[in-house]
N, CA, C and O atoms as CSV, one atom per row, in Angstrom:
chain,resi,resn,atom,element,x,y,z
A,1,MET,N,N,74.973,-1.242,-8.332
A,1,MET,CA,C,75.397,-0.427,-7.546
A,1,MET,C,C,76.340,0.769,-8.838
A,1,MET,O,O,77.488,0.790,-9.284
A,2,VAL,N,N,75.204,1.548,-9.026
A,2,VAL,CA,C,75.905,3.021,-10.391
A,2,VAL,C,C,75.889,3.774,-9.843
A,2,VAL,O,O,75.158,4.467,-9.135
A,3,ALA,N,N,77.372,3.596,-10.393
A,3,ALA,CA,C,78.466,5.584,-10.029
A,3,ALA,C,C,78.032,6.530,-10.098
A,3,ALA,O,O,76.808,6.660,-10.086
A,4,ASN,N,N,78.699,7.352,-10.176
A,4,ASN,CA,C,78.444,8.906,-9.610
A,4,ASN,C,C,79.005,9.007,-10.993
A,4,ASN,O,O,80.225,9.101,-11.132
A,5,THR,N,N,78.251,8.994,-11.966
A,5,THR,CA,C,79.080,10.125,-13.967
A,5,THR,C,C,79.677,11.587,-13.247
A,5,THR,O,O,80.630,12.200,-13.729
A,6,ARG,N,N,78.807,12.102,-11.790
A,6,ARG,CA,C,78.908,13.648,-11.845
A,6,ARG,C,C,78.549,15.114,-12.972
A,6,ARG,O,O,78.667,16.338,-12.914
A,7,THR,N,N,78.013,13.986,-14.046
A,7,THR,CA,C,77.580,15.097,-14.428
A,7,THR,C,C,76.229,15.501,-13.485
A,7,THR,O,O,75.719,15.088,-12.443
A,8,GLU,N,N,75.893,16.829,-14.744
A,8,GLU,CA,C,74.478,17.588,-14.047
A,8,GLU,C,C,73.436,16.561,-14.902
A,8,GLU,O,O,73.211,15.784,-15.830
A,9,THR,N,N,72.922,17.474,-13.421
A,9,THR,CA,C,71.201,16.511,-14.928
A,9,THR,C,C,70.439,17.635,-14.855
A,9,THR,O,O,70.102,17.967,-13.718
A,10,GLY,N,N,70.002,18.453,-15.961
A,10,GLY,CA,C,68.763,19.563,-15.666
A,10,GLY,C,C,67.405,19.031,-16.195
A,10,GLY,O,O,67.159,17.824,-16.206
A,11,ALA,N,N,66.646,19.848,-16.577
A,11,ALA,CA,C,65.079,19.862,-17.130
A,11,ALA,C,C,65.821,18.993,-18.708
A,11,ALA,O,O,65.605,17.809,-18.966
A,12,ASP,N,N,66.378,19.596,-19.267
A,12,ASP,CA,C,66.280,18.629,-20.053
A,12,ASP,C,C,67.075,17.107,-20.196
A,12,ASP,O,O,67.360,16.610,-21.285
A,13,ALA,N,N,67.311,16.607,-19.137
A,13,ALA,CA,C,67.563,15.016,-18.784
A,13,ALA,C,C,66.530,14.427,-18.800
A,13,ALA,O,O,66.552,13.197,-18.845
A,14,ILE,N,N,65.229,15.183,-18.767
A,14,ILE,CA,C,64.263,14.444,-18.042
A,14,ILE,C,C,63.191,14.176,-19.479
A,14,ILE,O,O,62.730,15.059,-20.203
A,15,GLN,N,N,62.960,12.490,-19.617
A,15,GLN,CA,C,62.150,12.614,-20.505
A,15,GLN,C,C,61.018,11.861,-20.012
A,15,GLN,O,O,61.188,10.852,-19.329
A,16,PRO,N,N,59.389,12.480,-20.451
A,16,PRO,CA,C,58.610,12.097,-20.416
A,16,PRO,C,C,58.143,10.355,-20.946
A,16,PRO,O,O,58.438,9.906,-22.053
A,17,VAL,N,N,57.183,9.381,-19.602
A,17,VAL,CA,C,57.830,7.987,-20.281
A,17,VAL,C,C,56.951,7.594,-20.367
A,17,VAL,O,O,56.462,7.912,-19.283
A,18,ASN,N,N,55.251,6.357,-21.542
A,18,ASN,CA,C,54.578,6.571,-22.107
A,18,ASN,C,C,54.266,7.358,-23.173
A,18,ASN,O,O,53.420,6.852,-23.911
A,19,ALA,N,N,54.794,8.759,-23.597
A,19,ALA,CA,C,54.546,10.040,-24.412
A,19,ALA,C,C,53.858,9.402,-25.048
A,19,ALA,O,O,53.752,8.265,-24.590
A,20,PRO,N,N,53.164,9.622,-26.152
A,20,PRO,CA,C,52.294,9.119,-27.446
A,20,PRO,C,C,53.334,9.258,-28.377
A,20,PRO,O,O,54.426,9.822,-28.309
A,21,GLN,N,N,52.888,8.759,-29.073
A,21,GLN,CA,C,54.311,8.517,-30.597
A,21,GLN,C,C,53.071,8.896,-32.062
A,21,GLN,O,O,52.514,7.898,-32.518
A,22,PRO,N,N,52.859,9.698,-32.439
A,22,PRO,CA,C,51.988,10.001,-33.799
A,22,PRO,C,C,52.237,8.537,-34.421
A,22,PRO,O,O,53.386,8.150,-34.206
A,23,VAL,N,N,51.466,7.662,-35.115
A,23,VAL,CA,C,50.957,6.652,-35.991
A,23,VAL,C,C,50.203,7.240,-37.414
A,23,VAL,O,O,49.670,8.342,-37.285
A,24,GLU,N,N,50.158,6.905,-38.109
A,24,GLU,CA,C,49.873,6.439,-39.251
A,24,GLU,C,C,49.395,5.401,-39.244
A,24,GLU,O,O,49.763,4.266,-38.943
A,25,VAL,N,N,47.804,6.222,-39.896
A,25,VAL,CA,C,47.002,4.983,-40.196
A,25,VAL,C,C,46.005,5.370,-40.865
A,25,VAL,O,O,45.613,6.536,-40.907
A,26,LYS,N,N,45.083,3.622,-41.944
A,26,LYS,CA,C,44.151,4.069,-43.103
A,26,LYS,C,C,42.412,3.469,-41.750
A,26,LYS,O,O,42.223,2.553,-40.950
A,27,GLU,N,N,41.740,4.463,-42.170
A,27,GLU,CA,C,40.108,4.505,-41.359
A,27,GLU,C,C,39.278,3.749,-42.437
A,27,GLU,O,O,39.320,4.388,-43.489
A,28,ASP,N,N,39.019,3.350,-42.475
A,28,ASP,CA,C,37.793,3.094,-43.352
A,28,ASP,C,C,36.206,3.866,-43.153
A,28,ASP,O,O,36.522,4.764,-42.373
A,29,ALA,N,N,35.130,3.991,-43.330
A,29,ALA,CA,C,34.092,5.351,-44.416
A,29,ALA,C,C,33.519,5.516,-42.381
A,29,ALA,O,O,32.842,6.544,-42.340
A,30,ASP,N,N,33.588,4.937,-41.039
A,30,ASP,CA,C,33.552,5.089,-40.071
A,30,ASP,C,C,34.028,4.981,-38.745
A,30,ASP,O,O,33.628,4.672,-37.623
A,31,GLY,N,N,35.340,5.471,-39.504
A,31,GLY,CA,C,36.354,5.805,-38.781
A,31,GLY,C,C,37.158,4.727,-38.294
A,31,GLY,O,O,38.176,5.040,-37.676
A,32,ARG,N,N,36.859,3.366,-38.479
A,32,ARG,CA,C,37.907,2.476,-37.798
A,32,ARG,C,C,38.762,2.173,-38.149
A,32,ARG,O,O,38.964,1.689,-39.263
A,33,PRO,N,N,39.957,2.476,-36.822
A,33,PRO,CA,C,41.481,1.638,-38.624
A,33,PRO,C,C,41.538,0.170,-38.430
A,33,PRO,O,O,41.386,-0.614,-37.493
A,34,LEU,N,N,41.874,0.102,-39.956
A,34,LEU,CA,C,42.231,-0.519,-41.230
A,34,LEU,C,C,43.084,-0.959,-41.115
A,34,LEU,O,O,42.948,-2.121,-40.732
A,35,LYS,N,N,44.864,-0.405,-41.355
A,35,LYS,CA,C,45.676,-0.472,-41.331
A,35,LYS,C,C,46.826,1.077,-40.120
A,35,LYS,O,O,46.686,2.255,-39.793
A,36,LEU,N,N,47.653,0.145,-39.960
A,36,LEU,CA,C,48.700,0.753,-39.552
A,36,LEU,C,C,50.172,1.435,-39.700
A,36,LEU,O,O,50.077,1.615,-40.914
A,37,ARG,N,N,51.114,1.811,-39.469
A,37,ARG,CA,C,52.114,1.303,-40.351
A,37,ARG,C,C,53.201,1.538,-38.320
A,37,ARG,O,O,53.169,2.205,-37.286
A,38,LEU,N,N,53.795,0.653,-38.853
A,38,LEU,CA,C,54.837,0.900,-37.717
A,38,LEU,C,C,56.331,1.298,-38.682
A,38,LEU,O,O,56.850,2.188,-39.355
A,39,THR,N,N,56.530,-0.086,-38.167
A,39,THR,CA,C,58.031,0.045,-39.055
A,39,THR,C,C,57.064,-0.447,-41.134
A,39,THR,O,O,57.602,-0.082,-42.179
A,40,HIS,N,N,56.118,-1.014,-41.110
A,40,HIS,CA,C,55.354,-1.516,-42.449
A,40,HIS,C,C,54.024,-1.185,-42.644
A,40,HIS,O,O,54.228,-0.837,-43.807
A,41,TRP,N,N,53.438,-1.090,-42.576
A,41,TRP,CA,C,51.833,-1.010,-42.802
A,41,TRP,C,C,51.270,-2.673,-42.729
A,41,TRP,O,O,51.370,-3.619,-43.510
A,42,GLN,N,N,50.659,-2.506,-41.427
A,42,GLN,CA,C,49.806,-4.268,-41.118
A,42,GLN,C,C,48.629,-3.553,-40.927
A,42,GLN,O,O,48.183,-2.429,-40.699
A,43,LYS,N,N,48.219,-5.132,-41.192
A,43,LYS,CA,C,45.774,-4.947,-41.499
A,43,LYS,C,C,46.217,-4.470,-40.085
A,43,LYS,O,O,47.184,-3.971,-39.510
A,44,VAL,N,N,45.162,-4.838,-39.896
A,44,VAL,CA,C,44.789,-4.180,-38.706
A,44,VAL,C,C,43.503,-5.702,-38.688
A,44,VAL,O,O,42.410,-5.564,-39.237
A,45,ALA,N,N,44.061,-7.588,-37.690
A,45,ALA,CA,C,43.097,-8.369,-37.513
A,45,ALA,C,C,42.556,-7.995,-37.283
A,45,ALA,O,O,41.874,-7.662,-38.252
A,46,SER,N,N,41.901,-7.406,-35.778
A,46,SER,CA,C,40.784,-7.284,-35.555
A,46,SER,C,C,40.866,-6.147,-33.781
A,46,SER,O,O,41.838,-6.157,-33.026
A,47,ILE,N,N,39.434,-5.224,-33.531
A,47,ILE,CA,C,39.543,-4.351,-32.708
A,47,ILE,C,C,38.694,-5.099,-31.342
A,47,ILE,O,O,37.517,-5.372,-31.109
A,48,GLU,N,N,39.810,-5.229,-30.715
A,48,GLU,CA,C,39.736,-5.686,-29.726
A,48,GLU,C,C,38.917,-5.440,-28.378
A,48,GLU,O,O,38.417,-6.307,-27.662
A,49,ASP,N,N,38.886,-3.488,-28.123
A,49,ASP,CA,C,38.188,-3.206,-27.579
A,49,ASP,C,C,37.755,-1.432,-27.818
A,49,ASP,O,O,38.514,-1.297,-28.778
A,50,THR,N,N,37.247,-0.306,-27.694
A,50,THR,CA,C,37.070,0.994,-28.561
A,50,THR,C,C,36.221,1.813,-26.661
A,50,THR,O,O,35.245,1.433,-26.014
A,51,TRP,N,N,37.324,3.104,-26.391
A,51,TRP,CA,C,36.332,3.678,-25.384
A,51,TRP,C,C,36.522,5.526,-25.769
A,51,TRP,O,O,37.380,5.870,-26.581
A,52,ARG,N,N,35.747,6.424,-25.175
A,52,ARG,CA,C,35.958,7.444,-25.224
A,52,ARG,C,C,36.246,8.043,-24.089
A,52,ARG,O,O,35.595,7.867,-23.058
A,53,ILE,N,N,37.829,9.239,-24.250
A,53,ILE,CA,C,38.086,10.089,-23.339
A,53,ILE,C,C,37.376,11.289,-23.418
A,53,ILE,O,O,37.660,11.704,-24.541
A,54,ASP,N,N,36.760,11.945,-22.991
A,54,ASP,CA,C,36.802,13.327,-23.443
A,54,ASP,C,C,37.104,14.528,-21.259
A,54,ASP,O,O,36.422,14.567,-20.235
A,55,ASP,N,N,38.065,14.999,-21.562
A,55,ASP,CA,C,38.135,15.221,-19.970
A,55,ASP,C,C,39.123,16.857,-20.624
A,55,ASP,O,O,39.561,17.211,-21.718
A,56,GLU,N,N,39.105,17.210,-19.790
A,56,GLU,CA,C,39.481,18.285,-19.042
A,56,GLU,C,C,38.906,19.615,-20.382
A,56,GLU,O,O,39.622,20.243,-21.161
A,57,TRP,N,N,37.761,19.654,-20.255
A,57,TRP,CA,C,36.803,21.017,-21.203
A,57,TRP,C,C,37.179,22.030,-20.988
A,57,TRP,O,O,37.267,22.808,-21.938
A,58,TRP,N,N,37.637,22.552,-19.410
A,58,TRP,CA,C,37.356,23.608,-19.107
A,58,TRP,C,C,38.494,24.449,-19.966
A,58,TRP,O,O,38.407,25.587,-20.428
A,59,ARG,N,N,39.860,23.274,-20.038
A,59,ARG,CA,C,40.822,24.464,-20.553
A,59,ARG,C,C,41.570,24.389,-22.006
A,59,ARG,O,O,41.289,23.759,-23.026
A,60,GLU,N,N,42.041,24.785,-21.866
A,60,GLU,CA,C,42.925,25.917,-23.444
A,60,GLU,C,C,42.792,24.380,-23.912
A,60,GLU,O,O,41.793,24.341,-24.629
A,61,LYS,N,N,43.256,23.345,-23.836
A,61,LYS,CA,C,43.835,22.450,-24.788
A,61,LYS,C,C,43.179,20.873,-23.971
A,61,LYS,O,O,43.761,19.927,-23.439
A,62,PRO,N,N,41.250,21.293,-24.276
A,62,PRO,CA,C,41.043,20.102,-24.246
A,62,PRO,C,C,41.167,18.444,-24.925
A,62,PRO,O,O,41.274,18.088,-26.098
A,63,VAL,N,N,41.092,17.504,-23.424
A,63,VAL,CA,C,40.736,16.904,-24.113
A,63,VAL,C,C,39.861,15.276,-25.439
A,63,VAL,O,O,38.720,14.978,-25.085
A,64,SER,N,N,40.178,14.799,-26.174
A,64,SER,CA,C,38.711,14.714,-25.983
A,64,SER,C,C,39.851,13.445,-27.828
A,64,SER,O,O,40.231,13.902,-28.906
A,65,ARG,N,N,39.951,12.129,-27.357
A,65,ARG,CA,C,40.439,10.811,-27.300
A,65,ARG,C,C,38.931,9.580,-27.511
A,65,ARG,O,O,37.873,9.272,-26.965
A,66,LEU,N,N,40.010,9.151,-28.996
A,66,LEU,CA,C,38.527,7.477,-28.768
A,66,LEU,C,C,39.618,6.332,-29.116
A,66,LEU,O,O,40.245,6.231,-30.171
A,67,TYR,N,N,39.652,5.968,-28.623
A,67,TYR,CA,C,41.099,4.031,-28.335
A,67,TYR,C,C,40.888,3.458,-28.800
A,67,TYR,O,O,39.670,3.278,-28.813
A,68,CYS,N,N,41.504,2.765,-29.465
A,68,CYS,CA,C,41.079,1.389,-29.531
A,68,CYS,C,C,42.098,0.010,-29.408
A,68,CYS,O,O,43.307,0.204,-29.281
A,69,GLU,N,N,41.805,-0.749,-29.431
A,69,GLU,CA,C,42.670,-2.078,-28.690
A,69,GLU,C,C,42.745,-2.912,-29.832
A,69,GLU,O,O,41.850,-3.601,-30.323
A,70,VAL,N,N,44.757,-2.665,-30.454
A,70,VAL,CA,C,43.926,-3.248,-31.592
A,70,VAL,C,C,44.623,-3.775,-31.977
A,70,VAL,O,O,45.648,-3.203,-32.349
A,71,ILE,N,N,44.420,-5.803,-32.182
A,71,ILE,CA,C,45.425,-6.639,-32.797
A,71,ILE,C,C,45.956,-6.518,-34.786
A,71,ILE,O,O,45.375,-6.564,-35.870
A,72,VAL,N,N,47.274,-6.361,-34.314
A,72,VAL,CA,C,47.729,-6.733,-36.385
A,72,VAL,C,C,48.108,-7.698,-36.806
A,72,VAL,O,O,48.615,-8.629,-36.178
A,73,ALA,N,N,47.908,-7.610,-37.977
A,73,ALA,CA,C,48.375,-9.498,-38.907
A,73,ALA,C,C,49.869,-9.878,-37.747
A,73,ALA,O,O,50.505,-10.931,-37.735
A,74,SER,N,N,50.054,-8.915,-37.058
A,74,SER,CA,C,51.517,-9.589,-36.536
A,74,SER,C,C,51.268,-10.603,-35.698
A,74,SER,O,O,52.004,-11.588,-35.637
A,75,GLY,N,N,49.987,-10.420,-34.829
A,75,GLY,CA,C,50.148,-10.706,-33.687
A,75,GLY,C,C,49.964,-9.973,-33.009
A,75,GLY,O,O,49.325,-10.253,-31.995
A,76,ARG,N,N,50.452,-8.619,-33.244
A,76,ARG,CA,C,51.140,-7.326,-31.588
A,76,ARG,C,C,49.879,-6.433,-31.545
A,76,ARG,O,O,49.196,-5.746,-32.303
A,77,ARG,N,N,49.961,-6.953,-29.763
A,77,ARG,CA,C,48.714,-5.879,-29.219
A,77,ARG,C,C,49.059,-4.426,-29.782
A,77,ARG,O,O,49.902,-4.488,-30.676
A,78,LEU,N,N,48.690,-3.330,-29.532
A,78,LEU,CA,C,48.110,-2.454,-29.290
A,78,LEU,C,C,47.830,-0.807,-29.376
A,78,LEU,O,O,47.996,-0.305,-30.487
A,79,THR,N,N,47.533,-0.178,-28.589
A,79,THR,CA,C,46.718,1.359,-27.536
A,79,THR,C,C,46.840,1.566,-28.693
A,79,THR,O,O,47.937,1.222,-29.134
A,80,ILE,N,N,45.602,2.349,-29.973
A,80,ILE,CA,C,45.845,3.620,-30.511
A,80,ILE,C,C,44.946,4.856,-30.098
A,80,ILE,O,O,44.123,4.510,-29.250
A,81,PHE,N,N,44.851,6.274,-30.465
A,81,PHE,CA,C,43.997,6.560,-30.455
A,81,PHE,C,C,44.144,7.766,-31.270
A,81,PHE,O,O,45.196,8.359,-31.508
A,82,LYS,N,N,42.388,8.204,-31.863
A,82,LYS,CA,C,42.285,9.404,-32.378
A,82,LYS,C,C,42.499,10.369,-31.773
A,82,LYS,O,O,42.083,10.096,-30.647
A,83,ASP,N,N,42.891,11.373,-31.757
A,83,ASP,CA,C,43.284,12.725,-30.786
A,83,ASP,C,C,41.812,13.524,-31.882
A,83,ASP,O,O,42.123,14.427,-32.659
A,84,LEU,N,N,39.794,12.895,-31.763
A,84,LEU,CA,C,39.307,13.524,-32.157
A,84,LEU,C,C,39.348,15.502,-32.418
A,84,LEU,O,O,38.306,16.053,-32.774
A,85,LEU,N,N,40.516,16.259,-32.209
A,85,LEU,CA,C,40.462,17.696,-32.110
A,85,LEU,C,C,41.492,17.646,-33.554
A,85,LEU,O,O,41.280,18.129,-34.667
A,86,ASN,N,N,41.985,17.319,-33.339
A,86,ASN,CA,C,42.828,17.450,-34.980
A,86,ASN,C,C,42.295,16.348,-35.759
A,86,ASN,O,O,42.189,16.413,-36.984
A,87,SER,N,N,41.884,15.114,-34.919
A,87,SER,CA,C,42.337,13.619,-35.914
A,87,SER,C,C,43.153,13.513,-36.853
A,87,SER,O,O,43.251,13.935,-38.006
A,88,LEU,N,N,43.943,12.634,-35.904
A,88,LEU,CA,C,45.403,13.118,-35.586
A,88,LEU,C,C,45.890,11.513,-34.786
A,88,LEU,O,O,46.166,11.468,-33.587
A,89,TRP,N,N,45.928,10.111,-35.822
A,89,TRP,CA,C,45.960,9.170,-34.302
A,89,TRP,C,C,47.385,8.662,-33.725
A,89,TRP,O,O,48.498,8.850,-34.216
A,90,TYR,N,N,46.956,7.803,-32.273
A,90,TYR,CA,C,49.052,8.145,-31.750
A,90,TYR,C,C,48.643,6.551,-31.330
A,90,TYR,O,O,47.810,5.700,-31.642
A,91,ARG,N,N,49.631,6.701,-30.543
A,91,ARG,CA,C,50.288,5.142,-30.819
A,91,ARG,C,C,50.197,5.285,-28.957
A,91,ARG,O,O,51.304,5.700,-28.615
A,92,GLN,N,N,49.830,5.207,-28.443
A,92,GLN,CA,C,50.330,4.964,-26.706
A,92,GLN,C,C,50.721,3.889,-26.154
A,92,GLN,O,O,50.081,2.839,-26.108
A,93,ASN,N,N,52.171,4.164,-25.547
A,93,ASN,CA,C,53.526,2.556,-25.248
A,93,ASN,C,C,52.953,2.556,-23.477
A,93,ASN,O,O,53.116,3.454,-22.651
A,94,TYR,N,N,52.183,1.082,-23.278
A,94,TYR,CA,C,52.835,1.114,-22.265
A,94,TYR,C,C,53.333,0.267,-21.199
A,94,TYR,O,O,52.333,-0.388,-20.904
A,95,ILE,N,N,54.319,-0.135,-20.408
A,95,ILE,CA,C,55.722,-0.178,-19.700
A,95,ILE,C,C,54.790,-1.312,-18.555
A,95,ILE,O,O,55.361,-1.818,-17.589
């Protein structure tokens, strides 16, 4: 059982789950990820899957993303995506 701390919570105490995190990515000439920086630069050993999502085109901020499921040299599997509207890369964590 968790003890009641008697501290009030507010909207600032709520944090999003699985929010994308910016990540630096070096691309090849075709825009595929070659390396990405987690704590240090790691080579992309393989791209396991790619998919594109274009959604909410009617909103002020539509969604247009190119996702890649990659395995880096350390063996770690990650999902990253490129925001095709601002050309920035993000890491998408899943719990």
